[in-house]
C-alpha positions as CSV (number, residue, x, y, z in Angstrom):
1,X,2.3,48.0,-11.3
2,X,2.3,45.6,-14.3
3,X,-0.2,47.8,-16.2
4,X,2.1,50.9,-15.6
5,X,5.1,49.0,-17.0
6,X,3.1,47.8,-20.1
7,X,1.8,51.4,-20.8
8,X,5.4,52.7,-20.4
9,X,6.7,50.1,-22.8
10,X,4.0,51.1,-25.4
11,X,4.9,54.8,-25.1
12,X,8.6,54.1,-25.5
13,X,8.1,51.8,-28.4
14,X,9.5,48.7,-26.7
15,X,7.8,45.4,-25.9
16,X,6.8,43.7,-22.7
17,X,6.4,40.0,-21.8
18,X,4.7,38.7,-18.8
19,X,6.0,35.7,-16.8
20,X,3.2,33.9,-15.1
21,X,3.2,32.4,-11.6
22,X,4.9,29.0,-11.6
23,X,7.3,30.0,-14.4
24,X,10.6,31.7,-14.8
25,X,11.7,33.7,-17.8
26,X,15.0,34.0,-19.5
27,X,15.5,36.8,-22.1
28,X,16.9,35.7,-25.4
29,X,18.5,38.4,-27.6
30,X,19.7,37.5,-31.0
31,X,20.0,33.9,-30.0
32,X,22.0,34.6,-26.8
33,X,20.4,33.8,-23.4
34,X,20.6,36.4,-20.7
35,X,22.3,35.6,-17.5
36,X,19.4,36.9,-15.5
37,X,16.5,34.6,-14.6
38,X,13.2,36.6,-14.2
39,X,10.5,35.5,-11.8
40,X,6.8,36.1,-12.3
41,X,6.0,39.6,-13.6
42,X,6.6,41.8,-16.6
43,X,9.9,41.8,-18.5
44,X,10.8,44.6,-20.8
45,X,12.1,43.5,-24.2
46,X,12.8,44.8,-27.7
47,X,10.4,42.7,-29.8
48,X,12.6,43.1,-32.9
49,X,15.6,41.3,-31.5
50,X,14.5,39.8,-28.1
51,X,11.9,37.4,-26.7
52,X,11.4,35.8,-23.3
53,X,11.7,32.0,-23.0
54,X,9.4,30.8,-20.3
55,X,10.2,27.6,-18.3
56,X,7.6,26.1,-16.0
57,X,9.1,25.4,-12.5
58,X,5.9,24.1,-11.0
59,X,5.3,20.4,-10.6
60,X,4.5,18.9,-14.0
61,X,2.6,15.7,-14.5
62,X,3.9,13.7,-17.5
63,X,1.6,10.7,-18.4
64,X,3.2,7.9,-20.3
65,X,1.7,4.6,-21.7
66,X,4.3,1.9,-22.3
67,X,5.1,-1.8,-22.1
68,X,7.3,-2.8,-19.2
69,X,9.4,-6.0,-19.5
70,X,9.2,-8.4,-16.6
71,X,11.8,-10.7,-15.1
72,X,10.2,-13.7,-16.9
73,X,10.2,-12.0,-20.2
74,X,6.6,-10.8,-20.4
75,X,5.5,-7.4,-21.7
76,X,3.2,-5.6,-19.2
77,X,1.0,-2.8,-20.5
78,X,1.0,0.1,-18.1
79,X,0.2,3.8,-17.6
80,X,2.6,5.8,-15.6
81,X,2.6,9.4,-14.2
82,X,5.9,11.2,-13.7
83,X,5.8,14.1,-11.4
84,X,8.8,16.4,-11.9
85,X,9.8,20.0,-12.0
86,X,12.7,22.1,-13.2
87,X,14.7,23.8,-10.5
88,X,14.3,27.6,-11.0
89,X,17.9,28.4,-10.5
90,X,18.9,25.9,-13.1
91,X,16.4,26.9,-15.8
92,X,19.0,28.7,-17.9
93,X,21.3,25.7,-17.8
94,X,18.5,23.5,-19.0
95,X,17.8,25.7,-21.9
96,X,21.5,26.1,-22.7
97,X,22.4,22.4,-22.5
98,X,19.2,20.7,-23.6
99,X,16.8,23.2,-25.2
100,X,13.1,24.0,-24.8
101,X,12.1,20.5,-25.8
102,X,13.7,19.1,-22.6
103,X,10.7,17.0,-21.6
104,X,10.9,14.8,-24.7
105,X,14.6,14.9,-25.0
106,X,15.7,14.1,-21.5
107,X,12.8,13.4,-19.1
108,X,10.8,11.0,-21.2
109,X,13.9,9.2,-22.6
110,X,15.4,8.8,-19.2
111,X,12.2,7.5,-17.8
112,X,11.8,4.8,-20.5
113,X,15.3,3.6,-19.9
114,X,15.0,3.6,-16.1
115,X,11.5,1.9,-16.2
116,X,12.8,-0.9,-18.4
117,X,15.9,-1.5,-16.3
118,X,14.0,-1.6,-13.0
119,X,10.9,-3.6,-14.2
120,X,13.2,-6.3,-15.7
121,X,14.3,-7.1,-12.1
122,X,10.8,-8.0,-10.9
123,X,8.3,-10.6,-11.7
124,X,5.1,-9.6,-13.4
125,X,3.0,-10.5,-10.4
126,X,5.1,-8.1,-8.3
127,X,3.5,-5.2,-10.1
128,X,0.2,-6.1,-8.5
129,X,1.5,-6.5,-5.0
130,X,3.2,-4.3,-2.4
131,X,6.3,-4.5,-4.6
132,X,4.7,-1.8,-6.8
133,X,5.8,0.9,-4.4
134,X,9.4,-0.5,-4.5
135,X,9.3,-0.4,-8.3
136,X,8.1,3.2,-8.4
137,X,10.8,4.4,-6.0
138,X,13.5,2.5,-7.8
139,X,12.5,4.1,-11.1
140,X,12.5,7.5,-9.5
141,X,15.9,7.0,-7.9
142,X,17.3,5.8,-11.3
143,X,16.0,8.9,-13.0
144,X,17.5,11.2,-10.4
145,X,20.9,9.6,-10.9
146,X,20.7,10.6,-14.6
147,X,18.9,13.9,-14.6
148,X,19.1,15.1,-11.0
149,X,22.3,16.9,-11.6
150,X,21.0,18.6,-14.8
151,X,18.4,20.8,-13.1
152,X,15.5,18.4,-12.7
153,X,13.8,17.0,-9.6
154,X,11.7,13.9,-10.0
155,X,9.1,14.0,-7.2
156,X,7.4,10.7,-7.8
157,X,6.8,7.9,-10.4
158,X,3.3,6.4,-10.1
159,X,2.2,3.2,-11.8
160,X,-1.5,4.1,-12.2
161,X,-2.6,0.9,-14.1
162,X,-1.1,-2.4,-14.8
163,X,-2.6,-4.8,-17.3
164,X,-1.2,-8.4,-17.2
165,X,-1.6,-10.8,-20.1
166,X,-4.9,-12.7,-19.8
167,X,-3.4,-16.0,-18.9
168,X,-1.1,-14.6,-16.3
169,X,-3.9,-12.5,-14.8
170,X,-6.0,-15.6,-14.3
171,X,-3.1,-17.4,-12.8
172,X,-2.4,-14.5,-10.3
173,X,-6.1,-14.4,-9.4
174,X,-6.2,-18.2,-8.9
175,X,-3.1,-18.0,-6.7
176,X,-4.6,-15.2,-4.6
177,X,-7.8,-17.1,-4.2
178,X,-5.9,-20.3,-3.2
179,X,-4.0,-18.3,-0.6
180,X,-7.2,-16.9,0.8
181,X,-8.7,-20.4,1.0
182,X,-5.6,-21.6,2.8
183,X,-5.8,-18.8,5.2
184,X,-9.5,-19.6,5.9
185,X,-8.6,-23.3,6.5
186,X,-5.9,-22.3,8.9
187,X,-8.4,-20.2,10.8
188,X,-10.9,-23.2,10.9
189,X,-8.2,-25.6,12.1
190,X,-7.1,-23.2,14.8
191,X,-10.6,-22.8,16.0
192,X,-11.2,-26.6,16.1
193,X,-7.9,-27.0,18.0
194,X,-9.0,-24.5,20.6
195,X,-12.4,-26.2,20.9
196,X,-10.7,-29.6,21.3
197,X,-8.5,-28.2,24.1
198,X,-11.6,-26.7,25.8
199,X,-13.4,-30.0,25.7
200,X,-10.3,-31.8,27.0
201,X,-10.0,-29.4,29.9
202,X,-13.7,-29.7,30.7
203,X,-13.4,-33.6,30.7
204,X,-10.4,-33.4,32.9
205,X,-12.3,-31.2,35.3
206,X,-15.3,-33.7,35.5
207,X,-12.9,-36.6,36.0
208,X,-11.1,-34.8,38.8
209,X,-14.4,-33.9,40.5
210,X,-15.5,-37.6,40.3
211,X,-12.2,-38.7,41.7
212,X,-12.6,-36.3,44.7
213,X,-16.1,-37.6,45.3
214,X,-15.1,-41.2,45.1
215,X,-12.2,-40.7,47.5
216,X,-14.5,-39.0,50.0
217,X,-17.0,-42.0,50.1
218,X,-16.4,-44.4,53.0
219,X,-18.2,-47.4,54.6
220,X,-19.3,-45.2,57.6
221,X,-20.6,-42.5,55.2
222,X,-22.7,-45.1,53.3
223,X,-24.2,-46.4,56.5
224,X,-25.0,-43.0,57.8
225,X,-26.7,-42.0,54.5
226,X,-28.6,-45.4,54.6
227,X,-29.9,-44.7,58.1
228,X,-31.0,-41.2,57.1
229,X,-32.8,-42.5,54.1
230,X,-34.5,-45.2,56.2
231,X,-35.6,-42.7,58.8
232,X,-37.1,-40.5,56.1
233,X,-38.9,-43.6,54.6
234,X,-40.3,-44.6,58.0
235,X,-41.7,-41.1,58.7
236,X,-43.9,-41.5,55.6
237,X,-47.6,-42.4,56.2
238,X,-47.8,-44.5,53.1
239,X,-47.7,-48.3,53.1
240,X,-44.3,-49.6,52.4
241,X,-42.3,-52.8,52.1
242,X,-38.7,-53.0,53.0
243,X,-36.5,-55.9,51.9
244,X,-33.2,-56.0,53.7
245,X,-30.3,-58.3,54.2
246,X,-30.0,-57.3,57.8
247,X,-27.2,-54.9,57.3
248,X,-28.6,-52.3,55.1
249,X,-32.1,-50.8,55.4
250,X,-32.7,-50.4,51.6
251,X,-34.3,-52.6,49.0
252,X,-31.9,-55.0,47.5
253,X,-32.8,-56.0,43.9
């Protein structure tokens, strides 16, 4: 189909532009933009007075290196990816109101301002913790407030790398190491506490058992056990000497 259109254009002495997938095209004739937005495919034009302005509507990855100010006044070097796209039905408005250099004019400028505003509300160490996701989302929302109504959709802002000043980086690492050591110490103390409780329970069990045994011993029980022991001793064929006080049959030292 596209080949047929191109051949026809050549035979008729007119030009043809091709809009690729992931793009839309708007015909510009003598500086005036057409009202119609063309999707992927061939667009017939008069090359002498017209051309097709192509606008990508697929997701675009804009990578930016910049310094972010922190709440304590430090400058944090970072690399950021901005994932955004132009809404296809607003592509003509973008060209009319901003121009073809919309990425530098609007997207990048808005990002730099939003990133500085948001980062200044957080401490430098927050950019190395779970707060990073909060910062990313806050920057995205701030950008959408500014350019969301102008035909852009910011899908995500990603802080890919954060480089803290050397002194602060060492301080953060030291703090994290101290927190890990404290966590290990809490684990050791908890383990020792449980072991002490186990030993206490064991000792209480032994004590209770001894108390039960002691309470069960009576004079009659001792005499009965003495008689049984004496009988066992008397049944032995070995020579034996028994010293007694007359009341117990066992040796008294």
